[in-house]
C-alpha positions as CSV (number, residue, x, y, z in Angstrom):
1,X,0.0,0.0,0.0
2,X,1.2,3.4,-0.8
3,X,0.6,6.8,1.2
4,X,1.5,10.1,-0.4
5,X,2.7,12.9,2.0
6,X,2.4,16.6,1.2
7,X,5.1,18.5,3.2
8,X,6.1,22.3,3.3
9,X,9.5,21.4,4.7
10,X,12.0,18.7,3.6
11,X,12.9,18.3,7.3
12,X,9.8,16.2,7.6
13,X,10.9,13.5,5.2
14,X,13.3,11.7,7.4
15,X,10.8,12.1,10.4
16,X,8.0,10.3,8.7
17,X,10.4,7.8,7.1
18,X,11.6,6.9,10.6
19,X,8.1,6.6,11.9
20,X,7.2,4.4,9.0
21,X,10.2,2.1,9.5
22,X,9.3,1.8,13.3
23,X,5.6,1.2,13.0
24,X,4.4,0.6,9.5
25,X,7.1,-1.1,7.6
26,X,4.7,-2.4,5.0
27,X,3.8,1.0,3.9
28,X,5.5,2.8,0.9
29,X,5.7,6.6,1.3
30,X,5.8,9.1,-1.5
31,X,6.9,12.5,-0.4
32,X,6.1,15.8,-2.1
33,X,7.8,18.9,-0.7
34,X,6.4,22.3,-1.6
35,X,7.9,24.9,0.7
36,X,6.5,27.7,-1.2
37,X,3.0,26.7,-0.2
38,X,3.6,27.7,3.5
39,X,5.3,31.0,2.6
40,X,2.4,32.0,0.3
41,X,-0.3,30.8,2.7
42,X,1.4,32.9,5.5
43,X,1.1,36.0,3.3
44,X,-2.2,35.6,1.6
45,X,-4.0,33.0,3.6
46,X,-4.5,29.3,3.1
47,X,-7.2,29.5,0.6
48,X,-4.9,31.4,-1.8
49,X,-2.8,28.2,-2.3
50,X,-5.8,25.9,-3.0
51,X,-5.0,25.4,-6.7
52,X,-1.4,24.7,-6.0
53,X,-2.3,22.3,-3.2
54,X,-4.7,20.5,-5.6
55,X,-2.0,20.1,-8.2
56,X,0.3,18.6,-5.6
57,X,-2.5,16.2,-4.5
58,X,-3.2,15.2,-8.1
59,X,0.6,14.4,-8.5
60,X,0.6,12.2,-5.4
61,X,-2.6,10.4,-6.7
62,X,-0.8,9.9,-10.0
63,X,2.0,8.0,-8.3
64,X,-0.4,5.5,-7.0
65,X,-1.2,6.8,-3.5
66,X,-4.2,5.1,-1.9
67,X,-4.4,8.2,0.4
68,X,-2.5,11.3,1.0
69,X,-1.4,12.9,4.4
70,X,-0.8,16.6,4.7
71,X,1.8,17.4,7.3
72,X,1.4,21.1,7.3
73,X,-1.1,22.4,9.7
74,X,-1.5,25.8,7.9
75,X,-2.8,24.2,4.7
76,X,-4.2,21.0,6.2
77,X,-7.9,22.2,6.1
78,X,-7.5,23.2,2.5
79,X,-5.9,19.9,1.5
80,X,-8.5,17.9,3.5
81,X,-11.4,19.6,1.7
82,X,-9.8,18.8,-1.7
83,X,-10.0,15.0,-1.2
84,X,-13.3,14.7,-2.9
85,X,-11.9,16.3,-6.0
86,X,-8.8,14.2,-6.3
87,X,-10.3,10.8,-6.0
88,X,-8.6,9.6,-2.7
89,X,-8.9,10.4,1.0
90,X,-6.7,13.3,2.0
91,X,-6.0,13.5,5.7
92,X,-4.5,16.3,7.7
93,X,-1.7,15.1,10.2
94,X,-3.1,17.1,13.1
95,X,-6.6,15.9,13.3
96,X,-6.0,12.7,15.4
97,X,-3.8,14.8,17.7
98,X,-6.6,17.4,18.2
99,X,-9.1,14.6,19.0
100,X,-6.9,13.2,21.7
101,X,-6.2,16.6,23.2
102,X,-9.9,17.2,23.5
103,X,-10.4,13.9,25.2
104,X,-7.7,14.8,27.7
105,X,-9.7,17.8,29.2
106,X,-11.3,21.1,28.6
107,X,-8.3,23.4,29.1
108,X,-6.2,23.2,25.8
109,X,-3.1,25.3,25.1
110,X,-2.0,25.5,21.4
111,X,1.7,26.3,21.0
112,X,3.0,27.3,17.5
113,X,6.2,28.6,16.1
114,X,4.6,30.0,12.9
115,X,1.7,32.4,13.4
116,X,-0.3,31.1,10.4
117,X,-0.8,27.8,12.1
118,X,-2.5,29.1,15.2
119,X,-6.0,29.9,13.8
120,X,-6.3,26.6,11.9
121,X,-5.2,24.6,14.7
122,X,-7.5,26.4,17.2
123,X,-10.5,25.9,14.7
124,X,-9.5,22.1,14.4
125,X,-9.5,21.6,18.1
126,X,-12.9,23.5,18.6
127,X,-14.3,21.3,15.6
128,X,-13.1,18.0,17.4
129,X,-14.6,19.2,20.6
130,X,-18.0,19.9,19.0
131,X,-17.9,16.4,17.3
132,X,-17.1,14.9,20.7
133,X,-19.9,16.9,22.5
134,X,-17.3,18.6,24.8
135,X,-16.7,22.1,25.8
136,X,-13.1,23.4,25.5
137,X,-11.3,26.7,26.4
138,X,-8.5,27.2,24.0
139,X,-5.5,29.4,24.5
140,X,-2.6,30.1,22.2
141,X,1.1,30.7,22.7
142,X,3.5,31.8,20.0
143,X,7.2,30.6,20.5
144,X,9.0,33.7,19.5
145,X,12.2,33.3,17.7
146,X,12.0,29.5,17.5
147,X,11.2,29.4,13.7
148,X,14.2,31.3,12.8
149,X,16.3,28.4,14.4
150,X,14.4,25.9,12.5
151,X,15.0,27.6,9.1
152,X,18.6,27.9,10.1
153,X,18.8,24.1,10.4
154,X,19.3,24.3,14.4
155,X,17.0,21.4,15.1
156,X,18.2,21.1,18.7
157,X,17.9,24.8,19.5
158,X,14.4,24.8,17.9
159,X,13.2,21.8,20.0
160,X,14.8,23.3,23.1
161,X,12.9,26.6,22.5
162,X,9.5,24.8,22.1
163,X,10.4,22.7,25.2
164,X,10.9,25.8,27.3
165,X,7.6,27.3,26.2
166,X,5.8,24.1,27.1
167,X,7.4,24.0,30.6
168,X,5.8,27.5,31.2
169,X,2.3,26.5,30.5
170,X,0.1,26.4,33.6
171,X,-3.5,25.4,34.1
172,X,-3.8,23.2,31.1
173,X,-5.1,19.7,30.5
174,X,-3.4,19.3,27.2
175,X,-0.6,21.1,25.4
176,X,-1.1,20.8,21.4
177,X,2.0,21.3,19.3
178,X,0.6,23.0,16.2
179,X,3.2,22.0,13.9
180,X,4.7,18.5,13.0
181,X,8.2,20.1,13.2
182,X,7.6,20.7,17.0
183,X,7.2,17.1,17.9
184,X,10.8,16.6,19.1
185,X,10.3,19.0,21.9
186,X,8.0,16.6,23.7
187,X,11.0,14.4,24.5
188,X,12.8,17.4,26.3
189,X,9.9,18.3,28.6
190,X,10.5,17.5,32.3
191,X,7.9,15.4,34.2
192,X,5.0,17.2,35.8
193,X,4.3,19.4,32.7
194,X,0.8,19.2,31.2
195,X,0.3,16.3,28.7
196,X,1.8,17.3,25.4
197,X,0.2,16.2,22.1
198,X,2.2,16.1,18.9
199,X,0.8,15.0,15.4
200,X,3.4,13.0,13.4
201,X,3.0,9.4,14.9
202,X,-0.7,9.5,15.4
203,X,-1.3,11.3,12.1
204,X,0.8,8.7,10.2
205,X,-1.1,5.9,12.0
206,X,-4.5,7.2,11.0
207,X,-3.3,7.7,7.3
208,X,-1.6,4.3,7.2
209,X,-5.0,2.6,8.4
210,X,-6.9,4.5,5.6
211,X,-4.3,3.6,3.0
212,X,-4.5,-0.1,4.1
213,X,-8.3,-0.1,3.8
214,X,-8.2,1.4,0.3
215,X,-5.5,-1.0,-0.8
216,X,-7.6,-3.9,0.5
217,X,-10.6,-2.7,-1.4
218,X,-8.6,-2.3,-4.6
219,X,-7.1,-5.8,-4.2
220,X,-10.6,-7.2,-3.7
221,X,-11.9,-5.5,-6.9
222,X,-8.9,-6.7,-8.8
223,X,-9.4,-10.3,-7.6
224,X,-13.0,-10.3,-8.8
225,X,-12.6,-8.4,-12.1
226,X,-9.1,-9.7,-13.0
227,X,-8.0,-6.1,-13.4
228,X,-4.5,-5.4,-11.7
229,X,-4.0,-1.8,-10.7
């Protein structure tokens, strides 16, 4: 089975390859990196990049993907909404994380290092809360200066800056890391901090399950019709 991934940073490629190797060795990944989508969405808004996102999804489907996972929180909602147009399920990496955070409690803090991810992530948490019939109070925190470290290739400094911000959070049932790039910070947080929720592992697991279901359906059809995809 094959899963396409749409990234806005090449730094995500080894992260998701590592998660695949550890947890889903049967899954083939096809990575598509389009850094310009995040930059443009930050300037003009996520909807402005919808045509380019659709083109990227079509390329992923053309490579045989049973599903596509968008790993960028800023454009995740746009990508997810385009699934019906490209013919395969398109998942946003942060939805399973948001659902888990809502289940943890009513006080949710969303941390981000890129401002354009704050609003989409808050909206997602509130959407998952409504779906679960829960009430949540969402606060946001920008980790100032961290993104410059990430763009400079200072992964350790980036993770440490995010971890420091997590350690300062008080009165929260869940801390949501709005970007997949922030996941490494959860390993640096001292015991006693609020539960931290990151998207890569759970997001990939959800997408792998969808790809497996789709792959199974295709195999069943091929077996009946004699057609091999």
